[in-house]
N, CA, C and O atoms as a Tinker XYZ file with bonds, in Angstrom:
   360  protein
     1  N      8.981000  -13.850000   -2.053000    73     2
     2  CA     9.858000  -13.255000   -2.507000    64     1     3
     3  C      9.652000  -11.535000   -1.876000    63     2     4     5
     4  O      8.597000  -10.978000   -2.177000    81     3
     5  N     10.527000  -10.874000   -1.148000    73     3     6
     6  CA    10.324000   -9.591000   -0.747000    64     5     7
     7  C     11.134000   -8.363000   -1.587000    63     6     8     9
     8  O     11.997000   -8.694000   -2.400000    81     7
     9  N     10.920000   -7.375000   -1.430000    73     7    10
    10  CA    11.780000   -6.211000   -1.976000    64     9    11
    11  C     13.207000   -6.317000   -1.930000    63    10    12    13
    12  O     13.736000   -5.843000   -2.936000    81    11
    13  N     14.260000   -6.943000   -0.803000    73    11    14
    14  CA    15.354000   -7.256000   -0.789000    64    13    15
    15  C     15.818000   -8.233000   -2.100000    63    14    16    17
    16  O     16.734000   -7.964000   -2.877000    81    15
    17  N     14.938000   -9.455000   -2.146000    73    15    18
    18  CA    14.889000  -10.769000   -3.233000    64    17    19
    19  C     15.236000  -10.091000   -4.703000    63    18    20    21
    20  O     16.195000  -10.331000   -5.437000    81    19
    21  N     13.707000   -8.800000   -4.963000    73    19    22
    22  CA    13.288000   -8.473000   -6.248000    64    21    23
    23  C     14.444000   -7.634000   -6.552000    63    22    24    25
    24  O     15.011000   -7.971000   -7.591000    81    23
    25  N     15.100000   -6.350000   -5.763000    73    23    26
    26  CA    16.529000   -5.636000   -6.088000    64    25    27
    27  C     17.501000   -6.576000   -6.666000    63    26    28    29
    28  O     18.004000   -6.517000   -7.788000    81    27
    29  N     17.745000   -7.672000   -5.511000    73    27    30
    30  CA    18.852000   -9.022000   -6.124000    64    29    31
    31  C     18.848000   -9.459000   -7.079000    63    30    32    33
    32  O     19.840000   -9.826000   -7.708000    81    31
    33  N     17.373000   -9.542000   -7.513000    73    31    34
    34  CA    17.587000  -10.401000   -8.776000    64    33    35
    35  C     17.168000   -9.302000  -10.214000    63    34    36    37
    36  O     17.269000   -9.658000  -11.387000    81    35
    37  N     16.767000   -8.141000   -9.817000    73    35    38
    38  CA    17.211000   -6.895000  -11.048000    64    37    39
    39  C     18.398000   -6.462000  -11.303000    63    38    40    41
    40  O     18.783000   -5.966000  -12.361000    81    39
    41  N     19.214000   -6.704000   -9.996000    73    39    42
    42  CA    20.978000   -6.427000   -9.946000    64    41    43
    43  C     21.235000   -7.377000  -10.734000    63    42    44    45
    44  O     21.690000   -6.969000  -11.803000    81    43
    45  N     21.105000   -8.798000  -10.635000    73    43    46
    46  CA    21.682000   -9.907000  -11.323000    64    45    47
    47  C     21.404000   -9.741000  -12.560000    63    46    48    49
    48  O     22.416000   -9.749000  -13.261000    81    47
    49  N     20.280000   -9.570000  -13.208000    73    47    50
    50  CA    19.606000   -9.409000  -14.547000    64    49    51
    51  C     20.111000   -8.604000  -15.495000    63    50    52    53
    52  O     20.569000   -8.967000  -16.579000    81    51
    53  N     20.007000   -7.262000  -14.991000    73    51    54
    54  CA    20.506000   -6.445000  -15.916000    64    53    55
    55  C     22.101000   -6.085000  -15.397000    63    54    56    57
    56  O     22.452000   -4.946000  -15.704000    81    55
    57  N     22.707000   -6.574000  -14.952000    73    55    58
    58  CA    24.150000   -6.032000  -14.602000    64    57    59
    59  C     24.332000   -4.798000  -13.926000    63    58    60    61
    60  O     25.109000   -3.977000  -14.414000    81    59
    61  N     23.628000   -4.509000  -12.701000    73    59    62
    62  CA    23.649000   -3.440000  -12.346000    64    61    63
    63  C     24.173000   -3.657000  -10.861000    63    62    64    65
    64  O     24.349000   -4.830000  -10.535000    81    63
    65  N     24.464000   -2.597000   -9.851000    73    63    66
    66  CA    24.531000   -3.019000   -8.662000    64    65    67
    67  C     23.329000   -2.864000   -7.665000    63    66    68    69
    68  O     22.528000   -1.947000   -7.844000    81    67
    69  N     23.199000   -3.651000   -6.727000    73    67    70
    70  CA    22.290000   -3.372000   -6.030000    64    69    71
    71  C     21.528000   -2.445000   -5.695000    63    70    72    73
    72  O     20.297000   -2.414000   -5.693000    81    71
    73  N     22.813000   -1.121000   -5.196000    73    71    74
    74  CA    22.376000    0.312000   -5.150000    64    73    75
    75  C     21.598000    0.781000   -6.083000    63    74    76    77
    76  O     20.623000    1.315000   -5.555000    81    75
    77  N     21.566000    0.833000   -7.149000    73    75    78
    78  CA    21.022000    1.399000   -8.610000    64    77    79
    79  C     19.937000    0.631000   -8.480000    63    78    80    81
    80  O     18.853000    1.207000   -8.389000    81    79
    81  N     19.986000   -0.844000   -8.443000    73    79    82
    82  CA    18.177000   -1.579000   -8.535000    64    81    83
    83  C     17.409000   -0.917000   -7.718000    63    82    84    85
    84  O     16.281000   -0.480000   -7.945000    81    83
    85  N     18.211000   -0.824000   -6.481000    73    83    86
    86  CA    17.223000   -0.040000   -5.192000    64    85    87
    87  C     16.519000    0.939000   -5.960000    63    86    88    89
    88  O     15.320000    0.831000   -6.219000    81    87
    89  N     17.302000    1.977000   -6.362000    73    87    90
    90  CA    17.014000    3.082000   -6.560000    64    89    91
    91  C     15.911000    3.280000   -7.800000    63    90    92    93
    92  O     15.101000    4.192000   -7.969000    81    91
    93  N     16.219000    1.910000   -8.728000    73    91    94
    94  CA    15.067000    1.966000  -10.016000    64    93    95
    95  C     13.939000    1.549000   -9.202000    63    94    96    97
    96  O     13.107000    2.452000   -9.110000    81    95
    97  N     13.644000    0.541000   -8.611000    73    95    98
    98  CA    12.839000   -0.088000   -7.928000    64    97    99
    99  C     12.056000    0.860000   -7.647000    63    98   100   101
   100  O     10.992000    1.064000   -8.232000    81    99
   101  N     12.721000    1.852000   -6.284000    73    99   102
   102  CA    12.027000    2.631000   -5.362000    64   101   103
   103  C     11.525000    3.598000   -6.202000    63   102   104   105
   104  O     10.372000    3.842000   -5.844000    81   103
   105  N     11.933000    4.443000   -7.408000    73   103   106
   106  CA    11.496000    5.171000   -8.467000    64   105   107
   107  C     10.096000    4.824000   -9.086000    63   106   108   109
   108  O      9.160000    5.579000   -9.347000    81   107
   109  N     10.244000    3.202000   -9.280000    73   107   110
   110  CA     8.828000    2.883000  -10.107000    64   109   111
   111  C      7.818000    3.085000   -9.019000    63   110   112   113
   112  O      6.885000    3.889000   -9.005000    81   111
   113  N      8.257000    1.999000   -7.892000    73   111   114
   114  CA     7.306000    2.340000   -6.670000    64   113   115
   115  C      6.399000    3.580000   -6.785000    63   114   116   117
   116  O      5.190000    3.687000   -6.988000    81   115
   117  N      7.344000    4.450000   -6.597000    73   115   118
   118  CA     6.992000    5.903000   -6.192000    64   117   119
   119  C      6.111000    6.367000   -7.338000    63   118   120   121
   120  O      4.978000    6.793000   -7.116000    81   119
   121  N      6.659000    6.284000   -8.651000    73   119   122
   122  CA     5.720000    6.770000   -9.495000    64   121   123
   123  C      4.224000    6.091000   -9.485000    63   122   124   125
   124  O      3.321000    6.920000   -9.377000    81   123
   125  N      3.804000    4.681000   -9.583000    73   123   126
   126  CA     3.163000    4.320000   -9.528000    64   125   127
   127  C      2.154000    4.699000   -8.042000    63   126   128   129
   128  O      0.968000    4.983000   -8.211000    81   127
   129  N      2.731000    4.670000   -6.675000    73   127   130
   130  CA     1.972000    5.513000   -5.934000    64   129   131
   131  C      1.666000    6.769000   -6.157000    63   130   132   133
   132  O      0.470000    7.047000   -6.069000    81   131
   133  N      2.461000    7.676000   -6.443000    73   131   134
   134  CA     1.725000    9.203000   -6.892000    64   133   135
   135  C      0.500000    9.036000   -7.585000    63   134   136   137
   136  O     -0.593000    9.410000   -7.157000    81   135
   137  N      0.784000    8.256000   -9.064000    73   135   138
   138  CA    -0.469000    8.010000   -9.863000    64   137   139
   139  C     -1.704000    7.875000   -9.447000    63   138   140   141
   140  O     -2.701000    8.543000   -9.718000    81   139
   141  N     -1.528000    6.710000   -8.584000    73   139   142
   142  CA    -3.120000    6.067000   -7.754000    64   141   143
   143  C     -3.526000    7.174000   -6.922000    63   142   144   145
   144  O     -4.680000    7.590000   -6.820000    81   143
   145  N     -2.274000    7.728000   -6.200000    73   143   146
   146  CA    -3.027000    8.580000   -5.451000    64   145   147
   147  C     -3.512000    9.810000   -5.904000    63   146   148   149
   148  O     -4.378000   10.413000   -5.270000    81   147
   149  N     -2.965000   10.296000   -7.090000    73   147   150
   150  CA    -3.964000   11.442000   -7.594000    64   149   151
   151  C     -5.168000   10.578000   -8.563000    63   150   152   153
   152  O     -5.532000   11.310000   -9.483000    81   151
   153  N     -5.558000    9.819000   -8.575000    73   151   154
   154  CA    -6.917000    8.904000   -9.003000    64   153   155
   155  C     -6.721000    8.951000  -10.547000    63   154   156   157
   156  O     -7.682000    9.254000  -11.254000    81   155
   157  N     -5.486000    8.657000  -11.104000    73   155   158
   158  CA    -4.880000    7.763000  -12.315000    64   157   159
   159  C     -4.967000    6.550000  -12.244000    63   158   160   161
   160  O     -4.643000    6.162000  -11.122000    81   159
   161  N     -5.293000    5.648000  -13.005000    73   159   162
   162  CA    -5.179000    4.542000  -13.606000    64   161   163
   163  C     -3.853000    3.762000  -13.854000    63   162   164   165
   164  O     -3.664000    4.033000  -15.040000    81   163
   165  N     -3.006000    3.109000  -13.546000    73   163   166
   166  CA    -1.779000    2.645000  -13.544000    64   165   167
   167  C     -1.357000    1.111000  -14.476000    63   166   168   169
   168  O     -0.890000    0.055000  -14.047000    81   167
   169  N     -1.741000    1.516000  -15.889000    73   167   170
   170  CA    -1.766000    0.086000  -16.628000    64   169   171
   171  C     -0.054000   -0.550000  -16.771000    63   170   172   173
   172  O      0.967000    0.134000  -16.712000    81   171
   173  N     -0.130000   -1.780000  -16.936000    73   171   174
   174  CA     1.292000   -2.197000  -16.653000    64   173   175
   175  C      1.158000   -3.436000  -18.063000    63   174   176   177
   176  O      1.342000   -4.596000  -17.692000    81   175
   177  N      0.946000   -3.303000  -19.152000    73   175   178
   178  CA     0.506000   -4.333000  -20.278000    64   177   179
   179  C      0.872000   -5.538000  -20.004000    63   178   180   181
   180  O      2.077000   -5.708000  -19.820000    81   179
   181  N      0.092000   -6.534000  -19.915000    73   179   182
   182  CA     0.563000   -7.956000  -19.605000    64   181   183
   183  C      0.310000   -8.266000  -18.087000    63   182   184   185
   184  O     -0.212000   -9.237000  -17.538000    81   183
   185  N      0.938000   -6.940000  -17.526000    73   183   186
   186  CA     1.242000   -7.325000  -15.806000    64   185   187
   187  C     -0.244000   -7.490000  -15.342000    63   186   188   189
   188  O     -0.900000   -8.523000  -15.205000    81   187
   189  N     -0.637000   -6.006000  -15.113000    73   187   190
   190  CA    -1.782000   -5.525000  -14.400000    64   189   191
   191  C     -2.350000   -4.019000  -14.198000    63   190   192   193
   192  O     -1.749000   -3.182000  -14.871000    81   191
   193  N     -3.083000   -3.680000  -13.635000    73   191   194
   194  CA    -3.736000   -2.533000  -13.343000    64   193   195
   195  C     -4.239000   -2.022000  -12.360000    63   194   196   197
   196  O     -5.292000   -2.465000  -11.900000    81   195
   197  N     -3.498000   -0.813000  -11.735000    73   195   198
   198  CA    -3.719000   -0.426000  -10.168000    64   197   199
   199  C     -4.570000    0.626000  -10.307000    63   198   200   201
   200  O     -4.111000    1.591000  -10.919000    81   199
   201  N     -5.634000    0.696000   -9.923000    73   199   202
   202  CA    -7.058000    1.952000   -9.592000    64   201   203
   203  C     -7.324000    2.163000   -8.622000    63   202   204   205
   204  O     -6.781000    1.573000   -7.688000    81   203
   205  N     -8.141000    2.964000   -8.463000    73   203   206
   206  CA    -8.711000    3.182000   -6.622000    64   205   207
   207  C    -10.046000    3.387000   -7.103000    63   206   208   209
   208  O    -10.543000    3.900000   -8.106000    81   207
   209  N    -10.486000    2.795000   -6.023000    73   207   210
   210  CA   -11.907000    2.287000   -6.291000    64   209   211
   211  C    -12.773000    3.177000   -4.824000    63   210   212   213
   212  O    -12.112000    3.336000   -3.798000    81   211
   213  N    -13.772000    3.527000   -4.864000    73   211   214
   214  CA   -14.582000    4.261000   -3.868000    64   213   215
   215  C    -15.258000    3.226000   -2.884000    63   214   216   217
   216  O    -15.719000    2.131000   -3.206000    81   215
   217  N    -15.232000    3.690000   -1.839000    73   215   218
   218  CA   -16.023000    2.072000   -1.070000    64   217   219
   219  C    -16.769000    3.723000    0.071000    63   218   220   221
   220  O    -16.160000    4.591000    0.697000    81   219
   221  N    -19.022000    3.362000   -0.242000    73   219   222
   222  CA   -19.288000    4.261000    0.179000    64   221   223
   223  C    -19.418000    3.976000    1.802000    63   222   224   225
   224  O    -19.101000    2.846000    2.171000    81   223
   225  N    -19.774000    4.739000    2.599000    73   223   226
   226  CA   -20.544000    4.590000    3.610000    64   225   227
   227  C    -21.122000    3.501000    4.115000    63   226   228   229
   228  O    -21.739000    3.029000    3.159000    81   227
   229  N    -21.286000    2.848000    5.005000    73   227   230
   230  CA   -22.096000    1.711000    5.301000    64   229   231
   231  C    -22.233000    1.710000    7.034000    63   230   232   233
   232  O    -21.715000    2.480000    7.843000    81   231
   233  N    -23.103000    0.578000    7.248000    73   231   234
   234  CA   -23.507000    0.290000    8.621000    64   233   235
   235  C    -22.843000   -1.076000    9.022000    63   234   236   237
   236  O    -22.949000   -2.056000    8.285000    81   235
   237  N    -22.254000   -1.108000   10.038000    73   235   238
   238  CA   -21.872000   -2.470000   10.291000    64   237   239
   239  C    -21.828000   -3.333000   11.661000    63   238   240   241
   240  O    -22.296000   -2.446000   12.375000    81   239
   241  N    -21.687000   -4.030000   12.238000    73   239   242
   242  CA   -22.040000   -4.173000   13.407000    64   241   243
   243  C    -20.461000   -4.519000   14.268000    63   242   244   245
   244  O    -19.469000   -4.838000   13.613000    81   243
   245  N    -20.427000   -4.419000   15.551000    73   243   246
   246  CA   -19.202000   -4.872000   16.373000    64   245   247
   247  C    -19.784000   -6.166000   16.702000    63   246   248   249
   248  O    -20.868000   -6.445000   17.213000    81   247
   249  N    -18.722000   -6.967000   16.252000    73   247   250
   250  CA   -18.996000   -8.754000   16.588000    64   249   251
   251  C    -19.123000   -8.812000   18.117000    63   250   252   253
   252  O    -19.890000   -9.607000   18.661000    81   251
   253  N    -18.413000   -8.019000   18.742000    73   251   254
   254  CA   -18.197000   -8.639000   20.604000    64   253   255
   255  C    -19.574000   -8.046000   20.899000    63   254   256   257
   256  O    -20.254000   -8.752000   21.643000    81   255
   257  N    -20.083000   -7.024000   20.527000    73   255   258
   258  CA   -21.101000   -6.109000   21.031000    64   257   259
   259  C    -22.302000   -6.328000   20.455000    63   258   260   261
   260  O    -23.316000   -6.289000   21.152000    81   259
   261  N    -22.354000   -6.539000   19.359000    73   259   262
   262  CA   -23.438000   -6.692000   18.492000    64   261   263
   263  C    -23.836000   -5.188000   18.535000    63   262   264   265
   264  O    -25.060000   -5.191000   18.411000    81   263
   265  N    -23.366000   -3.803000   18.658000    73   263   266
   266  CA   -23.906000   -2.620000   18.644000    64   265   267
   267  C    -23.692000   -2.354000   16.995000    63   266   268   269
   268  O    -22.791000   -2.734000   16.248000    81   267
   269  N    -24.922000   -1.523000   16.731000    73   267   270
   270  CA   -24.632000   -0.872000   15.259000    64   269   271
   271  C    -23.242000    0.071000   14.908000    63   270   272   273
   272  O    -23.116000    0.897000   15.812000    81   271
   273  N    -22.312000    0.189000   14.025000    73   271   274
   274  CA   -21.562000    1.156000   13.838000    64   273   275
   275  C    -21.575000    1.715000   12.783000    63   274   276   277
   276  O    -22.062000    1.092000   11.840000    81   275
   277  N    -21.112000    2.926000   12.577000    73   275   278
   278  CA   -21.373000    3.552000   11.249000    64   277   279
   279  C    -19.661000    3.670000   10.520000    63   278   280   281
   280  O    -18.716000    4.409000   10.798000    81   279
   281  N    -19.825000    2.609000    9.530000    73   279   282
   282  CA   -18.153000    2.714000    8.422000    64   281   283
   283  C    -18.150000    4.035000    7.889000    63   282   284   285
   284  O    -19.219000    4.555000    7.568000    81   283
   285  N    -16.631000    4.877000    7.709000    73   283   286
   286  CA   -16.881000    5.674000    7.108000    64   285   287
   287  C    -16.485000    5.310000    5.685000    63   286   288   289
   288  O    -15.699000    4.414000    5.376000    81   287
   289  N    -17.144000    6.136000    4.848000    73   287   290
   290  CA   -16.567000    5.946000    2.994000    64   289   291
   291  C    -15.193000    6.315000    3.162000    63   290   292   293
   292  O    -14.701000    7.171000    3.897000    81   291
   293  N    -14.430000    5.181000    2.006000    73   291   294
   294  CA   -12.745000    5.822000    2.025000    64   293   295
   295  C    -12.327000    4.997000    0.609000    63   294   296   297
   296  O    -12.907000    3.983000    0.223000    81   295
   297  N    -11.330000    5.574000    0.001000    73   295   298
   298  CA   -10.869000    4.840000   -1.434000    64   297   299
   299  C     -9.970000    3.742000   -1.090000    63   298   300   301
   300  O     -9.448000    3.820000    0.022000    81   299
   301  N     -9.688000    2.746000   -1.810000    73   299   302
   302  CA    -9.228000    1.711000   -1.661000    64   301   303
   303  C     -8.438000    1.196000   -3.256000    63   302   304   305
   304  O     -9.057000    1.037000   -4.308000    81   303
   305  N     -6.952000    1.008000   -3.063000    73   303   306
   306  CA    -6.427000    0.436000   -3.951000    64   305   307
   307  C     -7.181000   -0.767000   -4.640000    63   306   308   309
   308  O     -7.803000   -1.602000   -3.982000    81   307
   309  N     -7.087000   -0.790000   -5.896000    73   307   310
   310  CA    -7.651000   -2.582000   -6.561000    64   309   311
   311  C     -6.572000   -2.674000   -7.702000    63   310   312   313
   312  O     -6.202000   -1.794000   -8.480000    81   311
   313  N     -6.188000   -3.923000   -7.592000    73   311   314
   314  CA    -5.355000   -4.537000   -8.756000    64   313   315
   315  C     -5.787000   -5.531000   -9.477000    63   314   316   317
   316  O     -6.032000   -6.633000   -8.988000    81   315
   317  N     -5.909000   -5.282000  -10.565000    73   315   318
   318  CA    -6.362000   -6.133000  -11.414000    64   317   319
   319  C     -5.340000   -6.958000  -12.616000    63   318   320   321
   320  O     -4.844000   -6.507000  -13.648000    81   319
   321  N     -5.264000   -8.337000  -12.013000    73   319   322
   322  CA    -3.991000   -9.314000  -13.060000    64   321   323
   323  C     -4.199000   -9.315000  -14.519000    63   322   324   325
   324  O     -5.222000   -9.717000  -15.073000    81   323
   325  N     -2.972000   -8.752000  -15.203000    73   323   326
   326  CA    -3.376000   -8.906000  -16.702000    64   325   327
   327  C     -2.952000  -10.239000  -17.164000    63   326   328   329
   328  O     -2.179000  -10.977000  -16.554000    81   327
   329  N     -3.539000  -10.495000  -18.328000    73   327   330
   330  CA    -3.386000  -11.853000  -18.926000    64   329   331
   331  C     -2.294000  -12.568000  -19.114000    63   330   332   333
   332  O     -2.350000  -13.786000  -19.287000    81   331
   333  N     -1.115000  -11.853000  -19.099000    73   331   334
   334  CA     0.313000  -12.704000  -19.292000    64   333   335
   335  C      0.532000  -13.535000  -18.068000    63   334   336   337
   336  O      1.008000  -14.670000  -18.072000    81   335
   337  N      0.020000  -12.657000  -16.702000    73   335   338
   338  CA     0.271000  -12.889000  -15.745000    64   337   339
   339  C     -0.559000  -13.857000  -15.141000    63   338   340   341
   340  O     -0.132000  -14.566000  -14.229000    81   339
   341  N     -1.241000  -13.909000  -15.399000    73   339   342
   342  CA    -2.938000  -14.795000  -15.181000    64   341   343
   343  C     -2.256000  -16.165000  -15.729000    63   342   344   345
   344  O     -2.149000  -17.149000  -14.997000    81   343
   345  N     -1.807000  -16.152000  -17.060000    73   343   346
   346  CA    -1.275000  -16.912000  -17.655000    64   345   347
   347  C     -0.364000  -17.877000  -17.261000    63   346   348   349
   348  O     -0.389000  -19.063000  -17.587000    81   347
   349  N      0.905000  -17.005000  -16.134000    73   347   350
   350  CA     1.954000  -18.004000  -15.861000    64   349   351
   351  C      1.636000  -18.374000  -14.853000    63   350   352   353
   352  O      2.327000  -19.262000  -14.353000    81   351
   353  N      0.519000  -17.893000  -14.143000    73   351   354
   354  CA     0.022000  -18.926000  -12.694000    64   353   355
   355  C     -0.696000  -19.763000  -13.062000    63   354   356   357
   356  O     -0.808000  -20.511000  -12.091000    81   355
   357  N     -1.516000  -20.300000  -14.186000    73   355   358
   358  CA    -2.041000  -21.421000  -14.482000    64   357   359
   359  C     -1.526000  -22.379000  -14.294000    63   358   360
   360  O     -2.070000  -23.441000  -14.597000    81   359
């Protein structure tokens, strides 16, 4: 399922137009993005939790040359599935 499919499903199930459904979905995704960008944790009960994880700087190797390189520290987004989502997949 891609974003277009999701917009269509929301429009059908909620009796909304595709344009309104697209605005709603964009608003939700933008709100989640802003919260995670600010370092907040976003929890959707039963669905899952989005959070930010800090990765420390480390040494790595270039697989082609074997040369040691320095990999800089960075932040990455983590998603932990909620119990209802996990149960639905089983």
